[in-house]
C-alpha positions as CSV (number, residue, x, y, z in Angstrom):
1,X,116.7,79.1,91.3
2,X,113.2,78.5,90.1
3,X,112.4,82.3,90.4
4,X,115.4,83.3,88.2
5,X,114.4,80.7,85.7
6,X,110.9,82.1,85.7
7,X,112.0,85.7,85.1
8,X,114.5,84.6,82.3
9,X,111.4,82.8,80.5
10,X,109.3,85.9,80.9
11,X,112.0,88.0,79.2
12,X,112.1,85.6,76.2
13,X,108.4,85.9,75.9
14,X,108.3,89.7,76.0
15,X,111.4,90.8,74.2
16,X,109.9,90.9,70.9
17,X,106.6,92.4,72.0
18,X,106.9,96.3,70.9
19,X,104.1,97.1,73.3
20,X,106.6,96.1,76.3
21,X,109.1,99.1,77.3
22,X,110.6,96.8,80.1
23,X,110.4,94.2,82.8
24,X,111.6,95.0,86.4
25,X,111.5,92.8,89.8
26,X,110.8,93.9,93.0
27,X,110.6,92.4,96.5
28,X,113.4,90.2,97.7
29,X,115.3,90.5,94.3
30,X,116.1,94.1,95.5
31,X,117.9,93.0,98.7
32,X,119.2,89.7,97.5
33,X,117.2,87.7,100.0
34,X,115.6,85.0,97.5
35,X,115.1,81.7,98.9
36,X,113.0,78.7,98.0
37,X,109.8,80.4,99.6
38,X,110.3,83.6,97.8
39,X,107.3,84.7,95.3
40,X,108.2,86.9,92.6
41,X,107.1,90.4,91.9
42,X,107.1,91.5,88.4
43,X,106.6,95.1,87.2
44,X,105.7,95.0,83.3
45,X,106.0,98.5,82.0
46,X,104.1,98.9,78.6
47,X,103.4,101.7,76.1
48,X,99.7,101.3,76.1
49,X,97.8,100.7,79.6
50,X,97.1,97.2,80.2
51,X,95.6,97.4,83.6
52,X,92.2,98.8,82.5
53,X,91.3,95.4,81.0
54,X,91.8,92.3,83.1
55,X,91.5,89.9,80.2
56,X,94.6,91.6,78.7
57,X,96.4,91.2,82.0
58,X,95.7,87.5,82.1
59,X,96.7,87.0,78.4
60,X,100.1,88.3,79.4
61,X,100.3,86.2,82.4
62,X,99.0,83.1,80.4
63,X,102.0,83.7,77.9
64,X,104.6,83.5,80.6
65,X,104.3,80.0,81.8
66,X,102.2,77.3,83.0
67,X,99.3,79.4,84.3
68,X,97.0,77.9,86.8
69,X,95.1,80.9,88.4
70,X,95.1,84.7,88.7
71,X,92.9,87.4,90.1
72,X,93.2,91.2,90.4
73,X,94.5,92.8,93.5
74,X,91.6,94.9,94.7
75,X,91.8,93.4,98.2
76,X,95.2,94.8,98.8
77,X,94.2,98.1,97.2
78,X,96.2,97.4,93.8
79,X,93.9,96.5,90.9
80,X,96.9,97.1,88.8
81,X,98.4,93.8,90.1
82,X,97.5,90.4,88.8
83,X,98.1,87.6,91.4
84,X,99.1,84.4,89.7
85,X,99.9,80.9,90.6
86,X,102.1,78.9,88.1
87,X,102.8,75.3,87.9
88,X,106.0,73.4,86.8
89,X,107.6,74.8,89.1
90,X,104.8,75.7,91.5
91,X,105.4,79.5,92.0
92,X,103.6,82.5,93.1
93,X,104.0,85.6,90.8
94,X,102.5,89.2,91.3
95,X,102.5,91.0,88.0
96,X,102.0,94.7,88.2
97,X,101.0,96.4,84.7
98,X,102.2,100.1,84.5
99,X,102.7,102.6,81.9
100,X,105.9,104.6,82.1
101,X,104.5,107.6,83.6
102,X,103.0,105.3,86.3
103,X,106.5,103.6,86.8
104,X,108.0,107.0,88.0
105,X,105.9,107.0,91.1
106,X,107.3,104.1,93.1
107,X,108.2,103.2,96.6
108,X,111.6,101.5,95.8
109,X,113.9,101.0,93.0
110,X,113.5,97.4,91.3
111,X,116.0,95.4,89.8
112,X,115.7,95.6,85.7
113,X,115.7,92.6,83.7
114,X,114.7,93.8,80.5
115,X,114.9,97.4,79.4
116,X,114.2,98.3,75.9
117,X,116.4,101.6,74.9
118,X,117.4,101.7,78.4
119,X,114.2,103.5,79.3
120,X,113.3,102.2,82.7
121,X,117.2,103.1,83.7
122,X,116.9,106.5,82.6
123,X,113.4,107.2,84.5
124,X,115.0,105.5,87.6
125,X,118.0,108.1,87.4
126,X,115.8,111.1,86.9
127,X,112.9,110.2,89.5
128,X,113.2,109.3,93.2
129,X,111.6,106.4,95.0
130,X,110.1,107.0,98.2
131,X,108.5,104.6,100.7
132,X,105.3,106.2,102.5
133,X,106.0,107.3,105.9
134,X,104.2,106.2,108.7
135,X,101.9,109.1,109.8
136,X,102.2,109.3,113.6
137,X,99.4,111.9,114.0
138,X,97.0,109.6,112.1
139,X,97.8,106.7,114.1
140,X,97.4,108.7,117.7
141,X,94.0,110.3,116.4
142,X,92.6,106.5,115.8
143,X,94.4,104.5,118.3
144,X,92.4,104.8,121.4
145,X,89.2,104.6,119.5
146,X,90.3,101.3,118.0
147,X,91.3,99.9,121.6
148,X,87.7,101.2,122.8
149,X,86.2,99.4,119.8
150,X,88.0,96.2,120.7
151,X,87.2,96.4,124.2
152,X,83.3,96.7,123.1
153,X,83.7,93.3,121.1
154,X,85.1,91.7,124.3
155,X,82.3,93.1,126.5
156,X,79.8,91.5,124.0
157,X,81.8,88.2,123.9
158,X,82.6,88.6,120.2
159,X,86.0,87.2,120.6
160,X,86.8,86.8,117.0
161,X,86.1,90.3,116.2
162,X,88.4,91.3,118.8
163,X,91.1,88.9,117.5
164,X,90.9,90.4,114.2
165,X,91.4,93.8,115.3
166,X,94.2,92.9,117.3
167,X,95.8,91.6,114.2
168,X,95.0,94.5,112.4
169,X,96.6,97.0,114.8
170,X,99.8,94.6,115.2
171,X,100.2,94.7,111.3
172,X,99.5,98.5,110.6
173,X,100.6,100.1,113.8
174,X,102.7,98.1,116.1
175,X,105.0,96.2,113.9
176,X,105.6,99.4,111.5
177,X,106.8,101.2,114.7
178,X,109.1,98.6,115.9
179,X,110.5,98.6,112.3
180,X,111.2,102.3,112.5
181,X,112.6,101.7,116.1
182,X,114.9,99.1,114.5
183,X,116.1,101.4,111.6
184,X,114.0,99.7,109.1
185,X,111.5,100.8,106.6
186,X,107.8,100.7,108.1
187,X,106.7,97.3,106.4
188,X,104.2,95.8,108.7
189,X,104.9,92.2,109.6
190,X,107.7,91.8,106.9
191,X,110.5,89.8,108.3
192,X,110.1,90.9,111.8
193,X,111.6,87.6,113.0
194,X,114.8,88.7,111.3
195,X,114.7,92.5,111.9
196,X,114.0,92.7,115.4
197,X,116.1,91.9,118.4
198,X,114.7,89.2,120.6
199,X,113.5,91.8,123.2
200,X,111.3,93.2,120.6
201,X,110.3,90.1,119.2
202,X,109.3,88.8,122.5
203,X,107.2,91.9,123.3
204,X,105.4,91.6,119.8
205,X,104.5,88.1,120.5
206,X,102.9,89.1,124.0
207,X,100.2,90.6,121.4
208,X,99.2,87.5,120.0
209,X,96.3,86.1,122.1
210,X,94.9,82.6,122.3
211,X,91.0,82.1,121.8
212,X,90.4,82.7,125.3
213,X,89.0,86.0,126.7
214,X,91.6,86.5,129.3
215,X,94.3,86.1,126.7
216,X,92.5,88.4,124.5
217,X,92.3,90.9,127.3
218,X,95.9,90.5,128.1
219,X,97.2,90.7,124.6
220,X,95.0,93.9,124.2
221,X,96.8,95.3,127.5
222,X,100.0,94.5,126.0
223,X,99.4,96.0,122.6
224,X,98.5,99.3,124.7
225,X,101.6,99.0,126.7
226,X,104.0,98.5,123.6
227,X,102.3,101.4,121.9
228,X,102.8,103.8,124.7
229,X,106.6,102.5,124.9
230,X,107.1,102.8,121.3
231,X,105.2,106.5,121.1
232,X,107.7,107.6,123.7
233,X,110.7,106.5,121.5
234,X,109.9,107.5,118.1
235,X,107.1,110.0,118.0
236,X,108.5,113.7,117.4
237,X,107.4,116.4,120.0
238,X,105.0,117.8,117.4
239,X,102.5,115.0,117.8
240,X,99.3,115.7,119.7
241,X,98.6,113.1,122.1
242,X,95.0,112.4,122.7
243,X,95.5,112.0,126.5
244,X,91.8,112.5,127.6
245,X,90.6,109.9,125.1
246,X,93.3,107.5,126.4
247,X,92.5,108.0,130.0
248,X,88.8,107.3,129.4
249,X,89.5,104.3,127.1
250,X,91.9,102.6,129.6
251,X,89.4,103.2,132.2
252,X,86.7,101.6,130.4
253,X,88.9,98.5,129.5
254,X,89.6,98.1,133.2
255,X,85.8,98.1,133.9
256,X,85.0,95.6,131.1
257,X,87.9,93.2,131.9
258,X,86.5,93.2,135.6
259,X,83.0,92.8,134.4
260,X,83.9,89.7,132.0
261,X,86.5,88.1,134.1
262,X,85.7,89.1,137.7
């Protein structure tokens, strides 16, 4: 497949570069779920730090293939990543530039494609990958204020603001909670169409509104109902529920719905 061909090409370009310790690939390669729509998540481990200099990052990226465009990943909270688009074939490639010390701190074990002196393999054997756990208390402490905020936007008629916030909650709260319920890592919306049974997917769909105020109110209420349902299933008893905030927020949601829709 084109992804494998690109990786093989990168290995050829870096194997004589003494600054390169190794090359690994994350994402769908870990679970062997590559298809024609998969991007490539490269991890380039070097002796000296590259990520401090975007021009050095781009120089590496340009050497890997027919480079069209690239930019660093501050918008996803990771400036060590260069997000690239290549041509011939047209392919999305994310390149994370790490030192060996940084490679030790990882959320999953990538597939190694080039490993000078078996350094990456040894590092993986001596350290542990750990996916960040979902902080249930952090969510509960914020959820009802988020619902109130969304209600304010609907009260003012700022539908796009409400739509955006519902999307945020779906991605960072509801979907990860559903992933945990189904025995998966809390990876947001990743492969929900595959990971969830139809009953759960149908519930998630009800949190997606059309651009109509009534639909947005319905989706907000469905989001609340699904959150409460999931909270009862996956939250441990140690989580302190913000019951008073919940009650007042839901009262206000009912009031504003009546005001706006009659």
